[in-house]
N, CA, C and O of each residue as an XYZ file, in Angstrom:
952
protein
N      85.446    164.004    101.124
C      83.810    163.994    101.222
C      83.101    164.836    100.542
O      82.246    164.470     99.736
N      83.402    166.160    100.813
C      82.857    167.326    100.616
C      82.650    167.334     99.057
O      81.755    168.015     98.558
N      83.577    166.489     98.228
C      83.621    166.335     96.877
C      82.772    165.707     96.152
O      82.270    165.946     95.053
N      82.622    164.488     97.246
C      81.462    163.491     96.722
C      80.234    163.824     96.806
O      79.376    163.347     96.063
N      79.965    164.790     97.836
C      78.583    165.050     98.468
C      78.041    166.286     97.081
O      76.941    166.497     96.570
N      79.227    166.806     96.884
C      78.928    168.056     95.865
C      78.274    167.447     94.292
O      77.162    167.694     93.826
N      79.204    166.718     93.781
C      79.183    166.160     92.618
C      78.064    164.973     92.420
O      77.503    164.734     91.350
N      77.851    164.281     93.648
C      76.971    163.009     93.983
C      77.225    161.900     92.678
O      76.413    161.027     92.372
N      78.419    162.119     92.049
C      78.748    160.863     90.771
C      77.895    160.829     89.897
O      77.745    159.855     89.158
N      77.143    161.977     89.838
C      75.903    162.039     88.528
C      76.551    162.128     87.365
O      77.664    162.650     87.297
N      75.776    161.509     86.077
C      76.640    161.548     85.135
C      76.236    163.145     84.391
O      75.186    163.765     84.557
N      77.330    163.523     83.609
C      77.288    165.296     83.064
C      75.982    165.772     82.737
O      75.568    166.871     83.106
N      75.156    164.750     81.870
C      74.222    165.036     81.459
C      72.805    165.398     82.695
O      72.031    166.353     82.767
N      72.940    164.260     83.453
C      72.277    164.661     84.422
C      72.376    165.821     85.594
O      71.446    166.503     86.023
N      73.455    165.847     85.905
C      74.004    166.895     86.493
C      73.430    168.164     85.944
O      72.848    168.936     86.705
N      73.580    168.470     84.453
C      73.679    169.544     84.192
C      72.131    170.082     84.210
O      71.756    171.218     84.499
N      71.227    168.806     83.772
C      69.829    168.978     83.712
C      68.821    169.137     85.454
O      67.592    169.118     85.526
N      69.745    169.275     86.604
C      69.212    169.353     87.443
C      68.645    170.702     87.534
O      67.810    170.936     88.408
N      68.964    171.468     86.841
C      68.418    172.984     86.528
C      66.915    173.023     86.071
O      66.195    174.021     86.057
N      66.554    171.645     85.673
C      64.935    171.749     85.124
C      64.292    171.570     86.227
O      63.073    171.614     86.060
N      64.663    171.366     87.408
C      63.702    170.916     88.796
C      63.064    172.556     89.352
O      62.333    172.728     90.328
N      63.512    173.471     88.553
C      63.049    174.889     89.109
C      61.798    174.891     88.138
O      61.078    175.851     88.414
N      61.378    174.247     87.248
C      60.199    174.727     86.607
C      59.369    173.231     86.793
O      59.699    172.072     86.540
N      58.063    173.877     87.390
C      57.098    173.252     87.637
C      56.381    172.540     86.035
O      56.162    171.336     85.908
N      56.150    173.412     85.112
C      55.697    172.959     83.882
C      56.437    173.376     82.633
O      57.168    174.365     82.684
N      56.289    172.655     81.458
C      56.952    173.054     80.150
C      56.930    174.730     80.058
O      57.885    175.438     79.741
N      55.543    175.183     80.432
C      55.659    176.322     80.256
C      56.333    177.298     80.873
O      56.755    178.383     80.473
N      56.373    176.757     81.900
C      57.350    177.545     83.085
C      59.127    177.696     82.488
O      59.934    178.623     82.570
N      59.189    176.673     82.044
C      60.369    176.428     81.137
C      60.636    177.430     80.064
O      61.658    178.115     80.017
N      59.652    177.474     79.201
C      59.636    178.655     78.248
C      59.657    180.189     78.504
O      60.216    181.148     77.973
N      58.781    180.000     79.580
C      58.763    181.668     80.235
C      59.963    182.113     80.825
O      60.209    183.295     81.066
N      60.844    180.986     81.097
C      62.325    181.431     81.607
C      63.163    182.302     80.560
O      63.857    183.282     80.833
N      62.913    181.643     79.097
C      63.263    182.204     77.832
C      62.857    183.336     77.150
O      63.381    183.843     76.159
N      61.710    183.750     77.872
C      61.094    185.269     77.441
C      61.601    186.170     78.259
O      61.762    185.993     79.467
N      61.896    187.252     77.594
C      62.387    188.356     78.309
C      61.148    189.642     78.276
O      60.177    189.664     77.519
N      61.424    190.441     79.091
C      60.637    191.681     79.135
C      60.290    192.104     77.997
O      59.107    192.162     77.660
N      61.252    192.452     77.258
C      61.231    193.379     75.828
C      60.353    192.321     74.954
O      59.619    192.750     74.063
N      60.426    191.222     75.174
C      59.662    190.121     74.133
C      57.878    190.693     74.495
O      57.015    191.044     73.689
N      57.832    190.627     75.580
C      56.337    190.608     75.998
C      55.683    192.213     75.671
O      54.494    192.515     75.776
N      56.726    193.065     75.279
C      56.741    194.642     75.397
C      55.952    194.616     74.031
O      54.815    195.046     73.838
N      56.848    193.988     73.080
C      56.570    194.217     71.807
C      55.746    193.353     70.881
O      55.320    193.697     69.778
N      55.573    192.152     71.492
C      54.708    191.133     71.135
C      53.408    191.110     71.795
O      52.457    190.688     71.138
N      53.197    191.550     73.153
C      51.772    191.936     73.756
C      51.106    190.436     73.691
O      49.908    190.441     73.405
N      51.688    189.198     73.907
C      51.211    187.994     73.704
C      52.216    187.048     74.479
O      53.416    186.932     74.232
N      51.593    186.480     75.331
C      52.405    185.399     76.150
C      52.331    184.139     75.165
O      53.430    183.737     74.780
N      51.370    183.555     74.767
C      51.633    182.433     73.388
C      52.190    182.607     72.792
O      52.931    181.624     72.765
N      52.696    183.707     71.655
C      53.451    183.760     70.633
C      54.826    183.966     71.079
O      55.796    183.848     70.330
N      54.888    184.268     72.278
C      56.274    184.691     73.052
C      57.207    183.412     73.455
O      58.427    183.247     73.457
N      55.975    182.486     73.834
C      56.524    180.885     74.356
C      56.811    180.239     73.036
O      57.855    179.590     72.986
N      56.004    180.306     71.860
C      56.053    179.837     70.446
C      57.569    180.214     70.274
O      58.355    179.267     70.257
N      58.040    181.409     70.153
C      59.247    182.154     69.648
C      60.228    181.099     70.712
O      61.186    180.419     70.342
N      59.974    181.144     71.352
C      61.300    180.550     72.431
C      61.194    178.834     72.460
O      62.224    178.167     72.555
N      59.919    178.230     72.374
C      60.268    177.064     71.755
C      60.896    176.594     70.383
O      61.339    175.461     70.196
N      60.871    177.905     69.176
C      61.537    177.838     68.045
C      62.972    178.002     68.382
O      63.764    177.761     67.471
N      63.362    178.307     69.330
C      64.896    178.856     69.682
C      65.404    179.942     69.438
O      66.613    180.122     69.292
N      64.380    180.944     69.353
C      64.635    182.261     68.621
C      65.013    183.058     69.794
O      65.147    184.262     69.579
N      65.233    182.594     71.118
C      65.198    183.423     72.507
C      66.013    182.199     73.081
O      65.471    181.742     74.087
N      67.235    181.508     72.690
C      68.187    180.838     73.129
C      69.326    180.793     72.849
O      69.212    180.800     71.623
N      70.544    180.745     73.064
C      71.722    180.899     72.808
C      71.994    179.592     72.245
O      72.386    179.330     71.108
N      71.694    178.706     73.336
C      71.689    177.219     73.185
C      70.884    176.660     72.835
O      69.954    177.159     72.201
N      71.013    175.039     73.232
C      69.911    174.473     72.779
C      68.379    174.415     73.629
O      68.407    174.297     74.854
N      67.138    174.500     72.942
C      65.804    174.855     73.338
C      65.342    173.544     73.364
O      65.355    172.830     72.361
N      64.930    173.179     74.467
C      64.224    171.714     74.659
C      62.881    171.862     73.920
O      62.139    172.844     73.938
N      62.701    170.631     73.227
C      61.105    170.356     72.898
C      60.215    169.865     74.372
O      60.752    169.676     75.463
N      58.976    169.744     74.125
C      58.168    169.434     75.251
C      58.353    168.156     75.961
O      58.338    167.851     77.153
N      58.602    167.243     74.431
C      58.986    165.506     75.060
C      60.069    165.545     75.483
O      60.130    164.926     76.545
N      61.539    166.225     75.010
C      62.586    166.121     75.427
C      62.660    166.698     76.635
O      63.408    166.051     77.367
N      62.088    167.872     77.277
C      61.935    168.256     78.731
C      61.416    167.534     79.515
O      61.931    167.462     80.631
N      60.366    166.843     79.256
C      59.969    165.886     80.109
C      60.941    164.713     80.604
O      61.204    164.268     81.721
N      61.327    164.425     79.417
C      62.305    162.924     79.221
C      63.306    163.127     80.535
O      63.475    162.387     81.504
N      63.905    164.411     80.200
C      65.164    165.045     81.063
C      64.726    165.353     82.401
O      65.577    165.290     83.289
N      63.538    165.677     82.701
C      63.256    165.865     83.893
C      63.068    164.925     84.434
O      63.583    164.940     85.552
N      62.525    163.996     84.186
C      62.144    162.551     84.310
C      63.216    161.678     85.006
O      62.991    161.067     86.051
N      64.239    161.666     84.439
C      65.496    161.583     84.208
C      66.285    161.988     85.604
O      66.817    161.215     86.401
N      66.211    163.309     85.658
C      66.664    163.546     87.055
C      65.769    163.156     88.485
O      66.399    163.047     89.537
N      64.398    162.967     88.472
C      63.846    162.943     89.831
C      64.061    161.202     89.862
O      63.989    160.589     90.927
N      64.293    160.614     88.737
C      64.451    159.376     88.916
C      65.675    158.921     89.571
O      65.808    158.034     90.413
N      66.596    159.731     89.003
C      68.352    159.815     89.902
C      67.942    159.816     91.122
O      68.125    158.855     91.869
N      67.121    161.278     91.594
C      67.473    161.661     92.731
C      66.532    160.998     93.769
O      66.940    160.856     94.922
N      65.116    160.528     93.365
C      64.502    160.044     94.330
C      63.809    158.659     93.287
O      62.724    158.724     92.709
N      64.551    157.727     93.262
C      64.594    156.269     92.375
C      63.152    155.914     93.029
O      62.803    156.085     94.197
N      62.390    155.353     91.908
C      60.810    154.286     92.301
C      61.392    153.105     92.280
O      60.956    152.538     93.282
N      62.157    152.358     91.705
C      62.374    151.203     92.019
C      63.954    151.170     92.474
O      64.746    151.924     91.908
N      64.402    150.256     93.537
C      65.746    150.207     94.233
C      65.900    148.698     94.168
O      65.602    147.884     95.042
N      66.637    148.386     92.473
C      66.861    146.962     92.419
C      68.055    146.389     93.368
O      68.586    145.309     93.112
N      68.430    147.169     94.456
C      69.488    146.928     95.592
C      69.234    147.150     96.987
O      68.210    147.791     97.223
N      69.861    146.806     97.882
C      69.602    147.202     99.369
C      70.949    147.842     99.520
O      71.994    147.428     99.017
N      70.800    148.886    100.263
C      71.724    149.735    100.780
C      72.083    149.173    102.381
O      71.472    149.623    103.351
N      73.135    148.151    102.507
C      73.353    147.950    103.735
C      73.501    148.701    104.984
O      73.191    148.474    106.153
N      74.170    149.832    104.264
C      74.757    151.056    105.335
C      73.899    152.101    106.075
O      74.161    152.904    106.970
N      72.672    151.776    105.314
C      71.812    152.841    105.430
C      70.997    152.796    106.756
O      70.431    153.815    107.150
N      70.935    151.706    107.403
C      69.853    151.879    108.539
C      71.298    151.058    109.919
O      71.089    150.186    110.762
N      72.599    151.786    109.621
C      73.170    151.290    110.491
C      74.138    152.553    111.479
O      74.892    153.188    110.741
N      74.192    152.860    112.560
C      74.755    153.792    112.864
C      76.429    154.036    112.947
O      77.210    153.676    113.827
N      76.677    154.774    111.709
C      78.271    154.978    111.418
C      78.988    155.313    112.301
O      78.551    156.366    112.764
N      80.354    154.820    113.083
C      80.976    155.848    113.878
C      82.314    155.958    113.618
O      82.990    156.925    113.968
N      82.796    154.845    112.915
C      84.312    155.068    112.515
C      84.015    156.158    110.685
O      83.225    155.965    109.761
N      84.889    157.031    110.867
C      84.886    158.043    109.684
C      85.635    157.194    108.423
O      85.278    157.548    107.299
N      86.596    156.156    108.496
C      86.587    155.141    107.495
C      85.035    154.533    106.951
O      84.744    154.476    105.756
N      84.252    154.162    107.900
C      83.308    153.299    107.358
C      82.429    154.406    106.687
O      82.102    154.240    105.512
N      82.086    155.364    107.263
C      81.279    156.384    106.853
C      81.592    157.188    105.520
O      80.811    157.965    104.970
N      83.235    156.773    104.982
C      83.389    156.837    103.578
C      82.826    156.175    102.581
O      82.337    156.556    101.517
N      83.007    154.782    103.228
C      82.830    153.450    102.770
C      81.241    153.892    102.135
O      80.881    153.954    100.959
N      80.436    154.177    103.454
C      79.034    154.386    102.988
C      78.698    155.379    102.139
O      77.675    155.237    101.469
N      79.508    156.594    102.003
C      78.726    157.454    101.352
C      78.958    156.900     99.798
O      78.270    157.172     98.814
N      80.175    156.012     99.875
C      80.471    155.551     98.365
C      79.267    154.410     97.684
O      79.042    154.271     96.481
N      78.695    153.779     98.648
C      77.873    152.522     98.741
C      77.130    152.547     97.669
O      77.258    151.510     97.018
N      76.082    153.639     97.015
C      75.051    153.505     96.527
C      75.579    153.901     95.124
O      75.051    153.312     94.181
N      76.450    154.725     94.875
C      77.123    155.096     93.436
C      77.922    154.018     92.813
O      78.021    154.041     91.586
N      78.643    152.858     93.633
C      79.245    152.237     93.616
C      78.142    150.644     92.685
O      78.359    149.892     91.735
N      77.131    150.819     93.570
C      75.956    149.544     93.049
C      75.211    150.194     92.058
O      74.681    149.302     91.394
N      74.897    151.299     91.617
C      74.711    151.684     90.380
C      75.851    151.610     88.702
O      75.620    151.261     87.544
N      76.954    152.091     89.360
C      77.834    151.611     88.422
C      78.253    153.134     87.841
O      78.891    153.279     86.799
N      77.731    154.386     88.793
C      78.341    155.493     88.451
C      79.718    155.861     89.001
O      80.244    156.911     88.631
N      80.340    155.028     89.889
C      81.339    155.165     90.602
C      81.997    153.824     90.396
O      81.378    152.767     90.517
N      83.341    153.907     90.064
C      83.544    152.193     90.419
C      85.347    152.657     91.145
O      86.425    153.021     90.673
N      84.755    152.345     92.560
C      86.133    152.641     93.746
C      87.235    151.533     94.067
O      86.855    150.491     94.601
N      88.459    151.696     93.792
C      89.124    150.479     94.053
C      89.606    151.256     95.438
O      89.826    152.449     95.648
N      89.697    149.833     96.485
C      90.127    149.837     97.978
C      91.536    149.344     98.016
O      91.671    148.159     97.711
N      92.534    149.963     98.305
C      93.969    149.253     98.871
C      93.908    149.356    100.207
O      93.415    150.329    100.777
N      94.456    148.261    100.843
C      94.636    148.176    102.410
C      95.276    147.330    102.614
O      95.295    146.203    102.120
N      96.160    148.016    103.737
C      97.551    146.945    104.107
C      97.454    146.954    105.743
O      97.388    147.924    106.497
N      97.470    145.234    106.112
C      97.659    144.760    107.312
C      98.427    144.322    107.499
O      98.803    143.490    106.673
N      99.383    144.593    108.944
C     100.433    143.641    109.422
C      99.943    142.671    110.672
O      99.331    143.021    111.681
N     100.394    141.350    110.300
C     100.062    140.442    111.236
C     100.469    140.886    112.617
O     100.704    142.085    112.765
N     100.608    139.883    113.884
C     101.135    140.002    115.407
C     102.635    140.043    115.003
O     103.500    140.810    115.427
N     102.753    139.022    114.069
C     104.423    138.673    114.141
C     105.043    139.726    113.044
O     106.216    139.749    112.671
N     104.022    140.559    112.632
C     105.199    141.886    111.648
C     104.732    141.276    110.086
O     105.474    141.770    109.237
N     103.852    140.473    109.566
C     103.602    139.875    108.112
C     102.920    140.837    107.536
O     101.967    141.443    108.026
N     103.390    140.983    106.515
C     102.247    142.245    105.561
C     101.256    141.239    105.062
O     101.562    140.098    104.714
N     100.123    141.708    105.051
C      99.195    141.444    103.804
C      98.522    142.599    103.530
O      98.142    143.407    104.377
N      98.318    142.708    101.927
C      98.060    143.937    101.792
C      97.330    143.519    100.277
O      97.545    142.441     99.723
N      96.267    144.783     99.628
C      95.865    144.489     98.157
C      94.709    145.273     97.809
O      93.952    145.857     98.584
N      94.664    145.220     96.610
C      93.539    146.038     95.796
C      92.437    145.205     95.629
O      92.399    144.029     95.269
N      91.162    146.304     96.073
C      89.906    145.296     95.933
C      88.744    146.243     95.428
O      88.599    147.365     95.914
N      87.999    145.791     94.525
C      86.991    146.239     93.560
C      85.674    146.253     94.494
O      84.748    145.442     94.480
N      85.822    147.266     95.217
C      84.750    147.403     96.437
C      83.005    147.333     95.322
O      82.053    147.014     96.035
N      82.743    147.505     94.301
C      81.359    147.296     93.763
C      81.156    145.881     93.810
O      80.250    145.302     94.410
N      82.243    145.275     92.999
C      82.341    143.443     93.299
C      82.168    143.185     94.558
O      81.018    142.817     94.797
N      82.840    143.231     95.436
C      82.514    142.760     96.648
C      81.262    143.140     97.514
O      80.887    142.570     98.538
N      80.651    144.302     96.845
C      79.409    144.566     97.502
C      78.385    143.383     97.185
O      77.557    142.860     97.930
N      78.710    143.111     95.796
C      77.604    142.020     95.256
C      78.216    140.811     96.083
O      77.284    140.302     96.705
N      79.193    140.264     96.297
C      79.523    138.991     96.165
C      79.879    138.568     97.850
O      80.274    137.439     98.140
N      79.677    139.629     98.857
C      79.473    139.209    100.194
C      78.956    140.192    101.240
O      79.009    141.408    101.060
N      78.445    139.615    102.359
C      77.752    140.823    103.368
C      78.621    141.524    103.829
O      79.743    141.102    104.111
N      78.147    142.984    104.012
C      79.004    144.097    104.090
C      78.498    144.589    105.563
O      79.066    145.292    106.398
N      77.378    144.036    105.568
C      76.656    144.455    107.332
C      77.732    144.514    108.114
O      78.141    145.671    108.211
N      78.549    143.491    108.895
C      79.292    143.108    109.860
C      80.538    144.356    109.534
O      80.883    145.008    110.519
N      81.107    144.639    108.382
C      81.566    145.795    108.181
C      81.570    147.076    108.403
O      82.479    147.792    108.822
N      80.265    147.382    108.030
C      79.500    148.613    108.166
C      79.483    148.748    109.725
O      80.086    149.659    110.294
N      78.701    147.716    110.439
C      78.823    147.776    111.974
C      80.204    147.859    112.768
O      80.250    148.012    113.988
N      81.381    147.738    111.907
C      82.483    147.932    112.512
C      82.814    146.446    113.364
O      83.761    146.470    114.149
N      82.198    145.438    113.237
C      82.880    144.358    114.116
C      83.462    143.448    113.151
O      83.601    142.254    113.420
N      83.770    143.893    112.167
C      84.564    142.946    110.762
C      85.648    143.861    109.894
O      85.361    144.934    109.363
N      86.801    143.294    109.863
C      87.705    143.952    109.140
C      87.520    144.181    107.660
O      86.585    143.441    107.354
N      87.914    144.799    106.628
C      88.104    144.201    105.324
C      89.708    143.775    105.238
O      90.743    144.395    105.486
N      89.497    142.747    104.881
C      90.936    141.604    104.210
C      91.068    141.623    103.009
O      90.114    141.165    102.380
N      91.992    142.024    102.392
C      92.371    141.461    100.672
C      92.117    139.724    100.685
O      92.154    138.945    101.638
N      91.899    139.522     99.507
C      91.686    137.927     99.372
C      92.334    137.858     97.984
O      92.411    138.818     97.217
N      92.821    136.543     97.725
C      93.863    136.014     96.956
C      92.850    136.238     95.429
O      93.396    136.255     94.325
N      91.315    136.399     95.599
C      90.579    136.648     94.379
C      90.672    138.131     94.258
O      90.106    138.531     93.241
N      91.055    138.796     94.771
C      91.087    140.528     94.460
C      91.789    140.831     93.396
O      92.503    140.019     92.807
N      91.623    142.132     93.044
C      92.443    142.820     92.056
C      94.009    142.387     91.957
O      94.636    142.075     90.944
N      94.413    142.452     93.178
C      95.828    142.573     93.875
C      95.932    141.690     95.170
O      95.243    141.834     96.180
N      96.776    140.882     94.995
C      97.022    140.180     96.588
C      98.380    140.090     96.708
O      99.206    139.741     95.864
N      98.567    140.525     98.119
C     100.256    140.182     98.503
C     100.408    139.879     99.850
O     100.158    140.712    100.722
N     100.794    138.764    100.091
C     101.313    137.809    101.645
C     102.520    137.746    101.608
O     103.052    136.994    100.791
N     103.208    138.448    102.401
C     104.675    138.111    102.549
C     105.156    137.366    103.300
O     106.384    137.281    103.256
N     104.567    136.697    104.087
C     105.523    135.409    104.679
C     105.233    134.301    104.020
O     106.066    133.445    104.318
N     104.247    133.804    103.069
C     104.205    132.875    102.092
C     104.590    133.148    100.858
O     104.480    132.290     99.982
N     105.156    134.517    100.572
C     105.573    134.832     99.363
C     104.381    134.744     98.347
O     104.601    134.045     97.357
N     103.194    135.325     98.437
C     102.409    134.961     97.491
C     101.646    136.397     96.776
O     100.915    137.091     97.484
N     101.851    136.688     95.582
C     101.602    137.892     94.269
C     100.513    137.377     93.920
O     100.447    136.217     93.514
N      99.443    138.203     94.032
C      98.193    137.465     92.735
C      97.455    138.794     92.090
O      97.265    139.895     92.608
N      97.124    138.329     90.843
C      96.597    139.721     90.341
C      95.256    138.999     89.722
O      95.347    137.791     89.501
N      94.062    139.638     89.440
C      93.193    139.366     88.855
C      92.233    140.316     88.282
O      92.228    141.452     88.757
N      91.369    140.006     87.275
C      90.477    141.010     86.441
C      89.409    140.686     87.218
O      89.170    139.515     87.512
N      88.582    141.820     87.669
C      87.571    142.063     88.367
C      86.200    142.263     87.147
O      86.276    142.175     85.922
N      84.845    142.589     88.111
C      83.609    142.922     86.904
C      83.861    144.332     86.865
O      83.137    144.949     86.084
N      84.524    144.858     87.372
C      84.928    146.258     86.666
C      86.516    146.849     86.298
O      86.676    148.022     85.958
N      87.136    146.323     86.360
C      88.692    146.321     86.282
C      89.726    145.222     85.493
O      90.084    144.148     85.977
N      90.019    145.619     84.496
C      91.385    144.654     83.820
C      92.693    145.000     84.164
O      93.224    145.982     83.644
N      93.273    144.305     84.982
C      94.913    144.255     85.302
C      95.762    144.193     84.210
O      95.760    143.313     83.349
N      96.848    145.641     84.311
C      97.652    145.953     83.240
C      98.920    146.278     83.918
O      99.257    147.204     84.655
N      99.684    144.957     83.319
C     101.161    145.177     83.921
C     102.067    146.078     82.810
O     102.478    145.734     81.702
N     102.191    147.107     83.387
C     103.350    147.914     82.708
C     104.663    148.099     82.749
O     104.889    148.868     83.683
N     105.875    147.717     82.090
C     106.983    147.212     82.544
C     107.888    148.372     83.014
O     109.001    148.209     83.514
N     107.254    149.626     82.787
C     108.069    150.871     83.535
C     106.829    151.393     84.600
O     107.154    151.489     85.783
N     105.756    151.653     84.311
C     104.686    151.902     85.517
C     104.179    151.090     86.603
O     103.595    151.428     87.633
N     104.538    149.889     86.143
C     103.894    148.643     87.255
C     102.725    147.840     87.098
O     102.519    147.001     86.221
N     102.000    148.173     88.013
C     100.475    147.568     87.725
C      99.485    148.887     88.045
O      99.428    149.674     88.990
N      98.749    148.743     86.817
C      97.652    149.523     86.311
C      96.410    148.683     86.346
O      96.435    147.482     86.078
N      95.267    149.369     86.700
C      94.012    148.950     86.399
C      93.083    149.770     85.517
O      92.925    150.978     85.693
N      92.463    149.061     84.543
C      91.623    149.738     82.961
C      90.239    149.495     83.591
O      89.656    148.465     83.929
N      89.886    150.922     83.636
C      88.349    150.268     83.661
C      87.642    149.457     82.733
O      88.124    149.572     81.606
N      86.729    148.721     82.790
C      86.168    147.909     81.417
C      85.287    148.709     80.774
O      85.231    148.459     79.570
N      84.208    150.040     81.338
C      83.474    150.767     80.823
C      84.414    151.791     79.779
O      84.747    151.574     78.614
N      84.652    152.756     80.485
C      85.229    153.730     79.697
C      86.930    153.397     79.275
O      87.604    154.143     78.564
N      87.358    152.267     79.816
C      88.908    152.282     79.459
C      89.738    153.119     80.012
O      90.884    152.882     79.629
N      89.663    154.175     80.893
C      90.354    154.868     81.736
C      91.228    153.682     82.272
O      90.886    152.499     82.303
N      92.620    154.307     82.761
C      93.636    153.811     83.522
C      93.442    154.510     84.633
O      92.880    155.603     84.567
N      93.863    154.006     85.790
C      93.877    154.231     87.014
C      95.429    153.560     87.314
O      95.736    152.384     87.116
N      96.370    154.709     87.882
C      97.280    154.389     88.291
C      97.588    154.573     89.563
O      97.674    155.763     89.867
N      97.805    153.737     90.503
C      98.045    153.152     91.972
C      98.898    153.885     92.537
O      98.677    154.552     93.548
N     100.333    153.802     91.711
C     101.477    154.363     92.037
C     101.243    155.945     92.457
O     100.767    156.917     91.870
N     101.860    155.703     93.870
C     101.732    157.061     95.062
C     102.218    158.191     94.678
O     101.730    159.234     95.113
N     103.210    158.200     93.843
C     104.000    159.208     93.208
C     103.732    159.834     91.679
O     104.332    160.739     91.100
N     102.745    159.114     91.299
C     102.329    159.227     89.951
C     100.878    159.943     89.729
O     100.047    159.815     90.629
N     100.609    160.547     88.787
C      99.121    160.969     88.709
C      98.091    159.707     88.363
O      98.108    158.787     87.545
N      97.424    160.031     89.138
C      96.345    158.743     88.968
C      95.542    158.443     88.140
O      95.136    157.287     88.026
N      95.087    159.571     87.275
C      94.410    159.028     85.943
C      93.214    159.961     86.158
O      92.741    160.455     87.182
N      92.838    160.055     84.722
C      91.557    161.444     84.479
C      90.413    160.883     85.069
O      90.371    159.678     85.317
N      89.402    161.708     85.337
C      87.953    161.084     86.232
C      88.468    160.605     87.673
O      87.456    160.295     88.302
N      89.468    160.436     88.367
C      89.734    159.447     89.407
C      90.335    160.473     90.499
O      91.037    161.444     90.216
N      90.007    160.156     91.564
C      91.217    160.806     92.796
C      91.320    159.788     93.797
O      90.587    158.838     94.072
N      92.431    160.217     94.294
C      93.293    159.144     95.194
C      93.181    160.072     96.538
O      93.720    161.168     96.689
N      92.221    159.265     97.630
C      91.979    159.903     99.319
C      92.735    158.834    100.402
O      92.185    157.739    100.526
N      93.589    159.012    100.950
C      94.173    157.981    102.233
C      93.697    158.626    103.344
O      93.917    159.743    103.812
N      92.876    157.544    103.739
C      92.334    157.773    105.051
C      92.869    156.749    106.361
O      93.230    155.572    106.360
N      92.719    157.947    107.657
C      93.414    157.271    108.604
C      92.492    156.364    109.546
O      91.413    156.790    109.957
N      92.834    155.464    109.772
C      91.729    154.499    111.014
C      92.469    153.704    111.912
O      93.557    153.193    111.647
N      91.934    153.621    112.851
C      93.153    153.052    113.823
C      92.757    151.493    113.651
O      93.288    150.649    114.373
N      91.795    151.139    112.659
C      91.431    149.405    112.571
C      92.407    149.084    111.349
O      92.631    147.893    111.128
N      93.093    150.193    110.416
C      94.040    149.745    109.456
C      95.467    150.160    109.389
O      95.655    151.252    109.926
N      96.234    149.754    109.023
C      97.749    150.114    108.754
C      97.811    151.311    107.739
O      98.530    152.308    107.817
N      96.834    150.965    106.706
C      96.846    151.917    105.328
C      95.580    151.260    104.742
O      95.192    150.114    104.514
N      95.011    152.805    104.573
C      93.848    152.659    103.790
C      93.596    153.498    102.748
O      93.399    154.652    103.129
N      93.521    153.313    101.386
C      93.176    154.362    100.085
C      92.063    153.906     99.448
O      91.683    152.744     99.302
N      91.535    155.012     99.053
C      90.224    154.792     98.036
C      91.121    155.656     96.535
O      92.046    156.462     96.435
N      90.256    154.961     95.618
C      90.721    155.362     94.285
C      89.569    155.506     93.895
O      89.060    154.402     93.701
N      88.798    156.450     93.651
C      87.490    156.803     93.103
C      87.651    156.935     91.543
O      88.567    157.575     91.027
N      86.753    156.323     90.900
C      86.538    156.654     89.598
C      85.553    156.950     89.002
O      84.996    155.982     88.485
N      85.030    158.014     88.830
C      83.805    158.202     88.152
C      83.611    157.749     86.456
O      84.128    158.325     85.498
N      82.892    156.792     86.428
C      82.855    156.190     85.176
C      81.860    156.967     83.742
O      80.647    157.176     83.696
N      82.731    157.200     82.891
C      82.332    157.786     81.856
C      81.556    156.732     80.804
O      82.236    155.886     80.223
N      80.234    156.805     80.600
C      79.812    155.812     79.780
C      79.836    156.477     78.162
O      79.351    157.487     77.651
N      80.667    155.341     77.672
C      80.616    155.793     75.697
C      79.238    155.911     75.555
O      78.463    155.326     76.312
N      78.856    156.662     74.591
C      78.081    157.306     74.115
C      78.342    156.353     72.455
O      77.686    156.657     71.459
């Protein structure tokens, strides 16, 4: 959870551009590139800013006024969106179970496509039969009402329409592509999931390396026999 809060699943560019929040104006940004030595020799703030804008006072990229505004606006829109084309169902609900809190923490990032979380859940029925599966969290958020789940009045059950579904009693094993993932069956590695947007592979084998930009988190809850989250940070192709 600390990792999620730290990076907030921002794109690498937006994460880097958060530094621009310290500047109120473009001139403030240029002033940060000007040294005391510059002012001593030039004796003119405007000239010093001009040299900075031309890139003579920075070892890296110096932003133009237009680029500065665009990047700062992008950071502000990410952190304080003016338009929200979605509703965060977990936002106004008192979350008590740690597992539900973890899902709520990931809700926004999955809705906007920064994160593509795969849920693995395993249940045992009263007669001891296993029902388990892999769920595309973002897809489920779009296709069903999660309020009862966030309230803790309804459990998450795998379905035959999910990425993966296994019902021991009836011997049913199903796999399906989803909005965010394609199912890949490897003769040696078994079931893998390929993200549709950056084509990265997620290996859900608990003994294997899960894959780049992906973390595996096992969460304990009295509501579930086993619950694992595979969090994949989507790297958009440029």
